[in-house]
Biopython code that builds the backbone (N, CA, C, O; Angstrom):
import numpy as np
from Bio.PDB.StructureBuilder import StructureBuilder

atoms = [
    (1, "UNK", "N", (52.536, 28.396, 69.201)),
    (1, "UNK", "CA", (53.061, 27.258, 68.129)),
    (1, "UNK", "C", (52.934, 27.537, 66.936)),
    (1, "UNK", "O", (51.755, 27.488, 66.584)),
    (2, "UNK", "N", (53.838, 27.889, 65.926)),
    (2, "UNK", "CA", (53.725, 27.953, 64.466)),
    (2, "UNK", "C", (52.679, 26.738, 63.756)),
    (2, "UNK", "O", (52.779, 25.603, 64.223)),
    (3, "UNK", "N", (51.885, 26.931, 62.860)),
    (3, "UNK", "CA", (51.127, 26.290, 62.317)),
    (3, "UNK", "C", (52.027, 25.434, 61.181)),
    (3, "UNK", "O", (52.955, 26.009, 60.613)),
    (4, "UNK", "N", (51.735, 24.159, 60.906)),
    (4, "UNK", "CA", (52.302, 23.279, 59.679)),
    (4, "UNK", "C", (52.535, 24.561, 58.427)),
    (4, "UNK", "O", (53.647, 24.796, 57.953)),
    (5, "UNK", "N", (51.491, 25.179, 58.090)),
    (5, "UNK", "CA", (51.420, 25.773, 56.898)),
    (5, "UNK", "C", (52.694, 27.248, 56.938)),
    (5, "UNK", "O", (53.231, 27.797, 55.976)),
    (6, "UNK", "N", (52.824, 27.490, 58.167)),
    (6, "UNK", "CA", (53.566, 28.617, 58.426)),
    (6, "UNK", "C", (55.272, 28.101, 58.463)),
    (6, "UNK", "O", (56.292, 28.680, 58.089)),
    (7, "UNK", "N", (55.069, 26.870, 59.036)),
    (7, "UNK", "CA", (56.640, 26.181, 59.247)),
    (7, "UNK", "C", (56.919, 25.792, 57.652)),
    (7, "UNK", "O", (58.078, 25.942, 57.265)),
    (8, "UNK", "N", (56.192, 25.430, 56.950)),
    (8, "UNK", "CA", (56.326, 25.094, 55.579)),
    (8, "UNK", "C", (56.826, 26.298, 54.506)),
    (8, "UNK", "O", (57.810, 26.215, 53.771)),
    (9, "UNK", "N", (55.865, 27.475, 54.606)),
    (9, "UNK", "CA", (56.260, 28.370, 54.051)),
    (9, "UNK", "C", (57.904, 29.099, 54.370)),
    (9, "UNK", "O", (58.698, 29.504, 53.521)),
    (10, "UNK", "N", (58.056, 29.094, 55.783)),
    (10, "UNK", "CA", (59.202, 29.561, 56.100)),
    (10, "UNK", "C", (60.429, 28.593, 55.510)),
    (10, "UNK", "O", (61.437, 29.059, 54.978)),
    (11, "UNK", "N", (60.163, 27.085, 55.702)),
    (11, "UNK", "CA", (61.320, 26.285, 55.092)),
    (11, "UNK", "C", (61.314, 26.850, 53.635)),
    (11, "UNK", "O", (62.367, 27.288, 53.172)),
    (12, "UNK", "N", (60.243, 26.856, 52.946)),
    (12, "UNK", "CA", (60.465, 26.994, 51.086)),
    (12, "UNK", "C", (61.221, 28.377, 51.072)),
    (12, "UNK", "O", (62.097, 28.576, 50.230)),
    (13, "UNK", "N", (60.891, 29.303, 51.979)),
    (13, "UNK", "CA", (61.475, 30.579, 51.282)),
    (13, "UNK", "C", (63.299, 30.380, 51.978)),
    (13, "UNK", "O", (64.292, 30.861, 51.432)),
    (14, "UNK", "N", (63.300, 29.829, 52.844)),
    (14, "UNK", "CA", (64.810, 29.736, 53.311)),
    (14, "UNK", "C", (65.606, 28.668, 52.608)),
    (14, "UNK", "O", (66.829, 28.580, 52.717)),
    (15, "UNK", "N", (64.941, 27.948, 51.960)),
    (15, "UNK", "CA", (65.609, 27.044, 51.093)),
    (15, "UNK", "C", (65.948, 27.631, 49.866)),
    (15, "UNK", "O", (67.110, 27.720, 49.470)),
    (16, "UNK", "N", (64.873, 28.071, 49.195)),
    (16, "UNK", "CA", (65.114, 28.941, 47.826)),
    (16, "UNK", "C", (66.379, 29.975, 48.097)),
    (16, "UNK", "O", (67.321, 29.872, 47.312)),
    (17, "UNK", "N", (66.452, 30.771, 48.945)),
    (17, "UNK", "CA", (67.493, 31.532, 49.134)),
    (17, "UNK", "C", (68.824, 30.645, 49.377)),
    (17, "UNK", "O", (69.929, 31.014, 48.980)),
    (18, "UNK", "N", (68.605, 29.475, 50.049)),
    (18, "UNK", "CA", (70.119, 28.795, 50.126)),
    (18, "UNK", "C", (70.511, 27.955, 48.855)),
    (18, "UNK", "O", (71.676, 27.752, 48.514)),
    (19, "UNK", "N", (69.598, 27.577, 48.315)),
    (19, "UNK", "CA", (69.971, 26.932, 46.976)),
    (19, "UNK", "C", (70.605, 27.525, 45.982)),
    (19, "UNK", "O", (71.596, 27.139, 45.361)),
    (20, "UNK", "N", (69.720, 28.877, 45.818)),
    (20, "UNK", "CA", (70.368, 29.822, 45.075)),
    (20, "UNK", "C", (71.753, 30.236, 45.318)),
    (20, "UNK", "O", (72.505, 30.455, 44.369)),
    (21, "UNK", "N", (72.119, 30.352, 46.496)),
    (21, "UNK", "CA", (73.480, 30.424, 46.987)),
    (21, "UNK", "C", (74.560, 29.361, 46.654)),
    (21, "UNK", "O", (75.661, 29.544, 46.134)),
    (22, "UNK", "N", (73.972, 28.181, 47.086)),
    (22, "UNK", "CA", (74.608, 27.006, 46.655)),
    (22, "UNK", "C", (74.839, 26.760, 45.173)),
    (22, "UNK", "O", (76.019, 26.583, 44.871)),
    (23, "UNK", "N", (73.934, 26.712, 44.170)),
    (23, "UNK", "CA", (74.205, 26.879, 42.868)),
    (23, "UNK", "C", (75.002, 28.095, 42.341)),
    (23, "UNK", "O", (75.735, 27.931, 41.365)),
    (24, "UNK", "N", (74.914, 29.137, 42.850)),
    (24, "UNK", "CA", (75.849, 30.210, 42.587)),
    (24, "UNK", "C", (77.324, 30.077, 42.743)),
    (24, "UNK", "O", (78.194, 30.360, 41.920)),
    (25, "UNK", "N", (77.484, 29.465, 44.272)),
    (25, "UNK", "CA", (79.101, 29.096, 44.676)),
    (25, "UNK", "C", (79.433, 27.783, 43.727)),
    (25, "UNK", "O", (80.606, 27.566, 43.422)),
    (26, "UNK", "N", (78.667, 27.151, 43.393)),
    (26, "UNK", "CA", (79.174, 25.786, 43.003)),
    (26, "UNK", "C", (79.521, 26.178, 41.180)),
    (26, "UNK", "O", (80.408, 25.678, 40.489)),
    (27, "UNK", "N", (78.687, 27.022, 40.849)),
    (27, "UNK", "CA", (78.998, 27.741, 39.291)),
    (27, "UNK", "C", (80.031, 28.362, 39.482)),
    (27, "UNK", "O", (80.760, 28.256, 38.496)),
    (28, "UNK", "N", (80.610, 29.165, 40.529)),
    (28, "UNK", "CA", (81.818, 29.831, 40.641)),
    (28, "UNK", "C", (83.170, 29.063, 40.374)),
    (28, "UNK", "O", (84.113, 29.463, 39.691)),
    (29, "UNK", "N", (83.054, 27.820, 41.091)),
    (29, "UNK", "CA", (83.919, 26.690, 41.286)),
    (29, "UNK", "C", (84.328, 26.117, 40.075)),
    (29, "UNK", "O", (85.497, 26.051, 39.695)),
    (30, "UNK", "N", (83.055, 25.584, 39.302)),
    (30, "UNK", "CA", (83.064, 24.568, 38.102)),
    (30, "UNK", "C", (82.921, 25.197, 36.758)),
    (30, "UNK", "O", (83.433, 24.712, 35.749)),
    (31, "UNK", "N", (82.076, 26.496, 36.774)),
    (31, "UNK", "CA", (82.057, 26.915, 35.382)),
    (31, "UNK", "C", (80.624, 26.195, 34.767)),
    (31, "UNK", "O", (80.187, 26.695, 33.731)),
    (32, "UNK", "N", (80.009, 25.247, 35.259)),
    (32, "UNK", "CA", (79.058, 24.195, 34.502)),
    (32, "UNK", "C", (77.760, 24.914, 35.035)),
    (32, "UNK", "O", (77.530, 24.923, 36.245)),
    (33, "UNK", "N", (77.124, 25.365, 34.360)),
    (33, "UNK", "CA", (75.866, 25.784, 34.784)),
    (33, "UNK", "C", (74.733, 24.689, 34.730)),
    (33, "UNK", "O", (73.717, 24.966, 35.367)),
    (34, "UNK", "N", (74.759, 23.615, 34.133)),
    (34, "UNK", "CA", (73.942, 22.633, 33.986)),
    (34, "UNK", "C", (73.831, 22.171, 35.353)),
    (34, "UNK", "O", (72.814, 22.263, 36.041)),
    (35, "UNK", "N", (75.167, 21.564, 35.779)),
    (35, "UNK", "CA", (75.579, 20.956, 37.148)),
    (35, "UNK", "C", (75.214, 21.623, 38.350)),
    (35, "UNK", "O", (74.714, 21.053, 39.320)),
    (36, "UNK", "N", (75.545, 23.199, 38.254)),
    (36, "UNK", "CA", (75.053, 23.814, 39.149)),
    (36, "UNK", "C", (73.627, 23.864, 39.660)),
    (36, "UNK", "O", (73.293, 23.874, 40.845)),
    (37, "UNK", "N", (72.640, 23.901, 38.342)),
    (37, "UNK", "CA", (71.506, 23.853, 38.924)),
    (37, "UNK", "C", (71.110, 22.429, 39.492)),
    (37, "UNK", "O", (70.447, 22.333, 40.524)),
    (38, "UNK", "N", (71.422, 21.635, 38.976)),
    (38, "UNK", "CA", (71.070, 20.215, 39.486)),
    (38, "UNK", "C", (71.366, 20.206, 40.650)),
    (38, "UNK", "O", (70.504, 19.739, 41.394)),
    (39, "UNK", "N", (72.647, 20.692, 41.283)),
    (39, "UNK", "CA", (73.091, 20.683, 42.794)),
    (39, "UNK", "C", (72.254, 21.367, 43.409)),
    (39, "UNK", "O", (71.672, 20.834, 44.354)),
    (40, "UNK", "N", (71.975, 22.625, 43.083)),
    (40, "UNK", "CA", (70.811, 23.530, 43.667)),
    (40, "UNK", "C", (69.507, 22.733, 44.056)),
    (40, "UNK", "O", (68.986, 22.562, 45.157)),
    (41, "UNK", "N", (69.181, 22.339, 42.909)),
    (41, "UNK", "CA", (67.730, 21.595, 43.074)),
    (41, "UNK", "C", (67.728, 20.281, 44.089)),
    (41, "UNK", "O", (66.820, 20.109, 44.902)),
    (42, "UNK", "N", (68.870, 19.358, 43.942)),
    (42, "UNK", "CA", (68.996, 18.515, 45.074)),
    (42, "UNK", "C", (69.261, 19.080, 46.611)),
    (42, "UNK", "O", (68.773, 18.636, 47.650)),
    (43, "UNK", "N", (69.950, 19.913, 46.487)),
    (43, "UNK", "CA", (70.296, 20.507, 47.777)),
    (43, "UNK", "C", (68.970, 21.059, 48.224)),
    (43, "UNK", "O", (68.649, 20.545, 49.294)),
    (44, "UNK", "N", (68.107, 21.909, 47.788)),
    (44, "UNK", "CA", (66.921, 22.325, 47.976)),
    (44, "UNK", "C", (65.700, 21.223, 48.523)),
    (44, "UNK", "O", (64.900, 21.441, 49.434)),
    (45, "UNK", "N", (65.779, 20.317, 47.914)),
    (45, "UNK", "CA", (64.766, 19.386, 48.209)),
    (45, "UNK", "C", (65.071, 18.562, 49.534)),
    (45, "UNK", "O", (64.200, 18.226, 50.336)),
    (46, "UNK", "N", (66.812, 18.204, 49.685)),
    (46, "UNK", "CA", (67.064, 17.162, 50.862)),
    (46, "UNK", "C", (66.741, 18.099, 52.033)),
    (46, "UNK", "O", (65.972, 17.699, 52.907)),
    (47, "UNK", "N", (67.503, 19.818, 52.129)),
    (47, "UNK", "CA", (67.453, 20.550, 53.236)),
    (47, "UNK", "C", (66.203, 21.044, 53.435)),
    (47, "UNK", "O", (65.897, 21.397, 54.573)),
    (48, "UNK", "N", (65.247, 21.157, 52.345)),
    (48, "UNK", "CA", (63.917, 21.619, 52.808)),
    (48, "UNK", "C", (63.326, 20.599, 53.611)),
    (48, "UNK", "O", (62.564, 21.078, 54.451)),
    (49, "UNK", "N", (63.449, 18.918, 53.649)),
    (49, "UNK", "CA", (63.014, 18.410, 54.550)),
    (49, "UNK", "C", (63.539, 18.499, 55.752)),
    (49, "UNK", "O", (62.787, 18.357, 56.716)),
    (50, "UNK", "N", (64.936, 18.752, 55.956)),
    (50, "UNK", "CA", (65.718, 18.559, 57.278)),
    (50, "UNK", "C", (65.233, 19.857, 58.178)),
    (50, "UNK", "O", (65.094, 19.813, 59.400)),
    (51, "UNK", "N", (64.956, 21.239, 57.201)),
    (51, "UNK", "CA", (64.382, 22.441, 58.079)),
    (51, "UNK", "C", (63.132, 21.972, 58.459)),
    (51, "UNK", "O", (62.982, 22.101, 59.673)),
    (52, "UNK", "N", (62.147, 21.463, 57.880)),
    (52, "UNK", "CA", (60.875, 21.425, 58.132)),
    (52, "UNK", "C", (60.957, 20.586, 59.557)),
    (52, "UNK", "O", (60.313, 20.921, 60.552)),
    (53, "UNK", "N", (61.730, 19.594, 59.513)),
    (53, "UNK", "CA", (61.506, 18.778, 60.417)),
    (53, "UNK", "C", (62.413, 19.401, 61.712)),
    (53, "UNK", "O", (62.148, 19.062, 62.865)),
    (54, "UNK", "N", (63.325, 20.187, 61.450)),
    (54, "UNK", "CA", (63.991, 20.719, 62.475)),
    (54, "UNK", "C", (63.177, 21.775, 63.394)),
    (54, "UNK", "O", (63.402, 22.032, 64.576)),
    (55, "UNK", "N", (62.104, 22.363, 62.494)),
    (55, "UNK", "CA", (61.323, 23.674, 62.883)),
    (55, "UNK", "C", (60.194, 23.059, 63.768)),
    (55, "UNK", "O", (59.897, 23.520, 64.870)),
    (56, "UNK", "N", (59.521, 21.856, 63.129)),
    (56, "UNK", "CA", (58.693, 21.180, 64.093)),
    (56, "UNK", "C", (59.103, 20.633, 65.265)),
    (56, "UNK", "O", (58.246, 20.690, 66.146)),
    (57, "UNK", "N", (60.361, 20.005, 65.636)),
    (57, "UNK", "CA", (60.836, 19.861, 66.651)),
    (57, "UNK", "C", (61.035, 20.687, 67.616)),
    (57, "UNK", "O", (60.950, 20.300, 68.781)),
    (58, "UNK", "N", (61.378, 22.150, 67.257)),
    (58, "UNK", "CA", (61.758, 23.240, 68.253)),
    (58, "UNK", "C", (60.390, 23.757, 68.991)),
    (58, "UNK", "O", (60.402, 24.500, 69.972)),
    (59, "UNK", "N", (59.177, 23.231, 68.348)),
    (59, "UNK", "CA", (58.037, 23.580, 68.875)),
    (59, "UNK", "C", (57.990, 22.941, 70.557)),
    (59, "UNK", "O", (57.352, 23.475, 71.464)),
    (60, "UNK", "N", (58.770, 21.770, 70.686)),
    (60, "UNK", "CA", (58.816, 21.175, 71.721)),
    (60, "UNK", "C", (59.810, 21.292, 72.697)),
    (60, "UNK", "O", (59.803, 20.476, 73.619)),
    (61, "UNK", "N", (60.960, 22.472, 72.639)),
    (61, "UNK", "CA", (61.827, 23.099, 73.229)),
    (61, "UNK", "C", (61.538, 24.526, 73.857)),
    (61, "UNK", "O", (61.370, 25.540, 73.180)),
    (62, "UNK", "N", (61.509, 24.480, 75.002)),
    (62, "UNK", "CA", (60.880, 25.798, 75.891)),
    (62, "UNK", "C", (61.800, 26.477, 76.035)),
    (62, "UNK", "O", (61.506, 27.511, 76.635)),
    (63, "UNK", "N", (63.215, 26.365, 75.659)),
    (63, "UNK", "CA", (64.399, 27.277, 75.955)),
    (63, "UNK", "C", (64.125, 28.611, 75.397)),
    (63, "UNK", "O", (64.022, 28.750, 74.178)),
    (64, "UNK", "N", (63.995, 29.638, 76.240)),
    (64, "UNK", "CA", (63.885, 31.049, 75.939)),
    (64, "UNK", "C", (62.193, 31.567, 75.758)),
    (64, "UNK", "O", (61.886, 32.759, 75.745)),
    (65, "UNK", "N", (61.248, 30.507, 75.632)),
    (65, "UNK", "CA", (60.036, 31.101, 75.272)),
    (65, "UNK", "C", (59.299, 31.017, 76.606)),
    (65, "UNK", "O", (59.328, 30.211, 77.535)),
    (66, "UNK", "N", (58.654, 32.097, 76.370)),
    (66, "UNK", "CA", (57.855, 32.745, 77.584)),
    (66, "UNK", "C", (56.320, 32.216, 77.412)),
    (66, "UNK", "O", (55.827, 32.066, 76.294)),
    (67, "UNK", "N", (55.722, 31.988, 78.428)),
    (67, "UNK", "CA", (54.315, 31.530, 78.845)),
    (67, "UNK", "C", (53.608, 32.949, 78.486)),
    (67, "UNK", "O", (54.066, 34.064, 78.735)),
    (68, "UNK", "N", (52.472, 32.662, 77.889)),
    (68, "UNK", "CA", (51.381, 33.625, 77.633)),
    (68, "UNK", "C", (50.766, 34.007, 79.223)),
    (68, "UNK", "O", (50.523, 33.048, 79.956)),
    (69, "UNK", "N", (50.568, 35.141, 79.644)),
    (69, "UNK", "CA", (49.955, 35.237, 80.765)),
    (69, "UNK", "C", (48.517, 34.759, 80.995)),
    (69, "UNK", "O", (47.693, 34.798, 80.081)),
    (70, "UNK", "N", (48.205, 34.288, 82.280)),
    (70, "UNK", "CA", (46.823, 33.492, 82.433)),
    (70, "UNK", "C", (45.736, 34.924, 82.463)),
    (70, "UNK", "O", (46.067, 35.979, 83.004)),
    (71, "UNK", "N", (44.652, 34.745, 81.899)),
    (71, "UNK", "CA", (43.431, 35.602, 82.314)),
    (71, "UNK", "C", (43.150, 35.680, 83.632)),
    (71, "UNK", "O", (43.165, 34.668, 84.333)),
    (72, "UNK", "N", (42.881, 36.812, 84.084)),
    (72, "UNK", "CA", (42.508, 37.149, 85.668)),
    (72, "UNK", "C", (41.222, 37.787, 85.574)),
    (72, "UNK", "O", (41.186, 38.752, 84.811)),
    (73, "UNK", "N", (40.056, 37.448, 86.226)),
    (73, "UNK", "CA", (38.794, 38.315, 86.100)),
    (73, "UNK", "C", (38.548, 38.826, 87.517)),
    (73, "UNK", "O", (37.590, 39.562, 87.750)),
]
sb = StructureBuilder()
sb.init_structure("model")
sb.init_model(0)
sb.init_chain("A")
sb.init_seg("    ")
for serial, (resi, resn, name, xyz) in enumerate(atoms, 1):
    if name == "N":
        sb.init_residue(resn, " ", resi, " ")
    sb.init_atom(name, np.array(xyz, "f"), 0.0, 1.0, " ", f" {name:<3s}", serial, name[0])
structure = sb.get_structure()
């Protein structure tokens, strides 16, 4: 199971990439840099929270996860 800090670090790096792409696409469609930065920041905060909780919930899903072998003496 990942630690809370690791989940947070993954969420932050993923959201930075996602928000840059959102702001860039928004700028391409509107040409408004100030509005694009605002949309990118709002997108980042909202989706960061969604991703963090999504990641934490997946720790309880056992689909595709293998158990560590038990030690034998």
